[in-house]
N, C-alpha and C positions, 0 to 999 in steps of 0.2 A: 615377255616384250616381243611384239610382233615385230617382222620384215623390215616395216617402214621406218620403225623408233631405234630398231638396231642399224640402219644405214643413215638417220640422222645422227643417233649418237656417236659413230665411224667417223664420216664426215666431220662434225665439231671437235672431236678429239685428234682430228687428224692422221687417222687410221688408214692410209690406202689400201694395205691390203684385205680388211673388212669389209672396206667400201668394196672391192670387187668381188669378195666373197658374197657379198648379200646382192651384188648386182646379177653375179650367176644362178644367184636362188631364184629370182624374178621379181627382186626390190625395182621401184621405176627411177630411175634416174633424174627423173623432173619432181621428184618428190619434195613436197614444200620443205623448204627450213625454218625455222624459230620464228624467222621476219615473214614468216608468209610465202617468202618468193623462193625461186627454184634452187636446192641444194648446190648447183654450181655456183652462185652467189657468194652463199656462206667460204667456200674454200675460195673464192676471187679476196673476201674480204679477210681472208686469214692469209693471203700470198701462198697459199698451198699448191705448188703447181701438180704434185704429185697427186692430190686429191681431184683436182679440176680433172688430170690427163684420166683417172680414174672412171670419173663419170662420164667423159665426151666418149671415154672407151666403151661406155655403157649406154649410150643413146644419148647422154645430155645434149641440148642443143645452144651452144656459144651466141645461135646470131636471133635467140629468142627474144622478141619485144615485152619489154619489160612496162608494170604498167606507167612510168616515169617517164615510157620514151626509147630509152636505151635500150642494151643488150647487156648480157654477162659478158662478152667480147670489151664492149665501151668501156664497161667498169675496170678491166682487167688495165687499157690502157690508165685508165684513171689511178691504180697502184702505183705506175711507175717501175711496175716489175719486168723487165725484160723478160725474162726467164720464163714467167708466167704468161705473156702474151704470145712469145714465140709458141708454147706449146700448143696454146689455144686457138692460134691461126688457123692451124687444120690444113687438111690437103687443098691445094688450088683454092687460095679465097679471090686471087684474081678473077675466075670465073664462077664460084659460088656466089660472091656478094656483089649484090650490085653499087652501081657509080657513086650513090648517093651515100651508099654505107660506109665505103671505101675512102669516100671523101670525107663523111663525120670522123672517121677513126685517125685519118692525118690531121686532120684540123684539132681535134682535142690534142693528139700529141704534141704537136709544134707550139698550141699554145701553152702549154704546160712549160716546154722546151726556153721558149723564147722569153715568155714571165718570169720563170724561177720558181723553183720549190716552194720555197720560204714564202714568197711573195703571193703565192696564188693559194698557200695554205691560212696566209694571214685574209686577202680576201673571202675567202669561203666560210672562215669562222671567225672575223669581227676582231683576235683575239692579235695583240700589238706585241706583246712580249718577247724574248727570243724562242727560237724554235730547239728542242732536243732532238739532236742529233748523235744518231751513234752507227757504224758500217755492220753492212753486214756481208756474210760468206755464205753463196746459196750452196749448200751441201750436192757433193756429186756434179756440180756444173762447173765450177771456177771461175764464177762470176763475184765481184766484189764489186758494193756498191754502196752509197751511204744513205741513210732512211732517217725521214723528220717527222717529228712529232710534233703536232700542237693543236691545241683547244678542241683535241678528245678525236682528232684525225691522223695518221698517221701513213705517208706516202714516200715512196723512195724514187731516188733521183736518175732514174733512168730514161727518161723518156727521147732524152737526143738518142739513146740504141733502138728506144721503140721505135723512132720516126723512121731511121734510118733502114731498120729491119721492114717494116710497113710499105715504106717505098721500094725497096728489091722485090717484096710478092707482089707489090701490084704494077711492075712495072716499068717503075719510074727511077730516072738517073740525073738526080740533079748533079750541079759541077762541083769538083774535088772539094775546092775553098768552102763549100757549105757544109758539104760532108766529113771533111777533116776541121772544120771549126766546133763540130758537137763534141770531138774527139780531147782537141788541144788543151782542153783545161781540167781534163778530167787522166792524166797520164801516168796515173799511178798503176801499181802491176795489176793484171786483172782485173782492172774496173771494165765495167760494162760496156758504157760507149766510147772510150778509147776500144775495146776487142770489137766493138758492131761496126766500126767505121772502119778500122781496118781490114776486117774480115770480109765486109760485103764491098769494099771496092778493090780487095783481093779477086773477089769473084770476075771481076770485068775482064774480057780476053782483048784487049785493044792494044797493039803494041805499046811496050816502054821507052824504044828511043824515042826522043824528040817531045813526050808528052807534057804535059804540067805535073804530072804525079814525079817525072826522072826530074825533074826542075828543081824538085827539094833536094836534090842531093849536096846544093852548095847554097841552102838557106842558111843566114847566118845563124838562128836559133836550134841549137841540136836537139831540141823537142821536136821540131819537123821534120830533122832528118832521119831521127828514130820513128816516128812514125812513118817514113815512108820505106824504111827498112823490115819493118813491120808488114806492112802492107805488099810488100816484095816478099816477105816468107808467106804470108797468104796464096800470092800467086803461087809460089814455088809449088805449094801443098796442095793447090787445088791442079795445077796440072800434072803433078804426080799421079794423081786421080784419072786426069781426063786427057793427058796427052798434048799437052798446049803447042804448037807450035812457036811461041816465044820461050819456050825454058832456055834456050842456047842463047838467045840474048841478054835474058834477064841473068842469068850466069856473068856473061862477060860483063855486063853492067857492075855486077856486083864485084867482081875481082877488078875492073877499073877503079871503083869507088874505096873499095878497101884502102887501097896503096895510098890515097890521098887523105882521108877520114883523122881527124885529129882529137877524137872524142872518144875514151873508151867505152863508155856506155853504147856508144850507136857502134864501135870498132864490132863488139859482140854480139849487138842485133845483127851486122851485115854479117858476122861470121855463120849466127844459128842460119841465118835462107838460107847462106853458100853451100854450108858442109852435109855430105853425108847425099852428094850427085858427082855424077865422074866430069871433072872438068880439068884439064889442062895444066891449070896453074893451082890447084887446090894444096898439091906440097910445098911448095915455094911458101906462099899465102901462110901455110899453117907454120912452115919453121921461122917466118919472118914474125912471125907474131907470140910465137911459143915463150919468150923470155920479156913479155909486154908487162908491163908494171899493174894492170889492173887483171886482176884475179879471173874478171869474169871475161875476159879475153883470151887466160892459159886456158880456159878449162874447152871454150867454145874453138880454142886452135887445137887443142889434141886431136880432135876429131876429123881434121886435113890432114894430118899423118897417115902414113904408110909402112909397111912390114919394110922396105930397106932402107928408111930414115930413120925408125923408130927406137933402133936397138941404139941408136949414140944418144939416144934423150932419154929412155926407158929410167935409168935409174934417177936421173936429178928430176923427172916427173911425180916418181914413188915418195921424193921428199919434200916436194913443193909444201911452203907454208899453209895455202891456202885449200880446206878441204873439198873444196867445189873442183879442183884444178885434180886433187889424187880420187875423187870420184868420179871425174870424166877418165881416167886413165884405168880405174877400177871396169867402169861399163866397157870400156874401147879394146883393149889390150890386147884382148884372147882374138879379135879379128885379125890383127894384124900378123899373129903368128901361128892360130891354130890351125891345124887341117886333121880333119875324119877325126873329129873329136881328143884328139892329142895337142898337148900342150908343151913347147918346147922348155927348156931348162930354164931359162930366164923369165919367160913369163910367168910360170907355175911360182918361182920364187918371188918375183917383184908381186904377185897376188898373194903368197904366203904372208908378206910382209904386211899390205893393204887392208887383209883379213884382221890383223891385229891392229891396225889404226884407233887412235883415240877418237875418231869422227864416227858417229853410229852409221849415217849415211854410208860413207866408205866403206866399215866392215860389209854394210848389207852388201853394194852394189858387188861388191869383190865374193863374196861370198852365192852371189848368184850366178856370177861370171865363172867361178872356178867350181859350182857344183855341177853344169853343164859338158864338163870334161870329163874322159874315163881315164881320171888320172887316181889310183888308190893306193899312190905311196903313203908309208906313215906320217911325214909330214904332213900331208894333205888331209887324212883322217883325223891325227889327232886335233887340227886347226877346226874340225866341224864339231868334233867331240867338244870340242873349250866352249865353241858357239852356244850350246845347250844350258851354258850358265849367265847367257843374258838374260837382260829383264825386259826387252822387247821381243814379244813374243813372233812376229814377224819371221823377224833374223833366226830364233828357234825353231822354226818351222822351215826355213831355207836349210837350215843345217841338219834337221831330222830327213828331210825330201834327198839332200845328195846322200846320205849313208844309205836310205832304201834303194838309190839308184845303183848304188855300189854292194847291194848285198849283207852290207855288214850286221854281225850280229849283235849290237845292242841298236839296231832299229825301232823293235818296240820298244826300250827304253826313252831312248830319244823321241818317242813322239808322244810317250807317257808326260816326258818333259816339258810339250809343248803345250799343253793342257788342254782346255778343249777345244774341240775342231768344230764344234757348230758355232765358235766364234768369227768363223774366217766366211768367206762368200764358199756358198755352194758351185761355184764354177771354179775355184781356186785348184788348180790341177794338182799342188802337192799333197793336199789332204790325202789323196787316193794314196800316197805311197804305202802307209802302214796296212791296208787290207791287201794291197798286190804283195805285200812282203808274206802277210800270213796265208794270203792263198798261195803262194809260192812255197814254201816251209808245213804248209797244213797244219798250223798252230791254232787256228781258230777260222770262223768262219768269214768268208770272203767278202 
């Protein structure tokens, strides 16, 4: 099989690693696919953003004119996959693409969004029967999106997100109501349309006070208020990266809002945007909500507490009936009390309770917190040894790593209990514990 055939086979199979290898060995990125079009069109038709990325990195042209007058990028917009379009849009599209091309992309995304995926599929296929719907969770992207198939065509319902992303990339700033309107029908956790609207509105740097956005705080529909909280979360995140002058005002806004917000889901979202940043009211807000009936609120309130007040609620939180609250405690409690890699006895005892929790997630967070501190007491070592019997390989690896950090004599055995280390990411630092242990004790190759 020659190099071009190998590349075609790899693209068709969705094997991005082999695609990159073939390109590095000299294969042409614009090699024709089975339909005679550039292989980038094959990747687009398969919703394969990883293969498309490999081809573009290797020189494939997403703006190349095709026989039908379109481009691979325009076809990506047709698919309705925000992940695919975001990747293929590339750097500086506002400068790279002529105005006519930018307008064509915007018009296509807007047409799909305003017409509706199912209606447009019916128009294109001439098929009137119901479309087949399934939910797609894009791996490693955190995107959740609905996909519809009808009459041999399959399209994802992400054109609202695509339109929002294109507008930002092209320097366009439509009104709040227009952008938000694309999100509100998609308020499900992780939906791409909801995320894109909140994310890009969060990138805008105008002051929050007195804005149309801030006015959503008193909207009668909690979905609108939830959307506002998530926009402000993105504002806070981006401010942390860029040191926005509006950060202090945003925190004051959140602190004031959370005191009057009645909806538990919205309160949790407000606290998620508020916690982790220095604000004088944070402790009082945390204590006010630590007994809230909604566990999502309690789990966020945990992150508002500090050393001085945490001891009073530590034991109660460790026995909270909601696993998400106990998991939040397991993640946070060391930061309240730990200093110089040492844990106070009360914190160690709480983590030892949580590391035996009935919830896998709680046990994992407790193990992560406990492994990072230099406590070599017998109860701590016994807790990590007990985790080697867990069914979850990630938890066994955390235990083995903790034992390696403590130079435990059963470290070699512990890593043997983990299973093949090749199954973990090459960037996972915990896999190095075995080799370091062997090198330190000269039991084998470093």
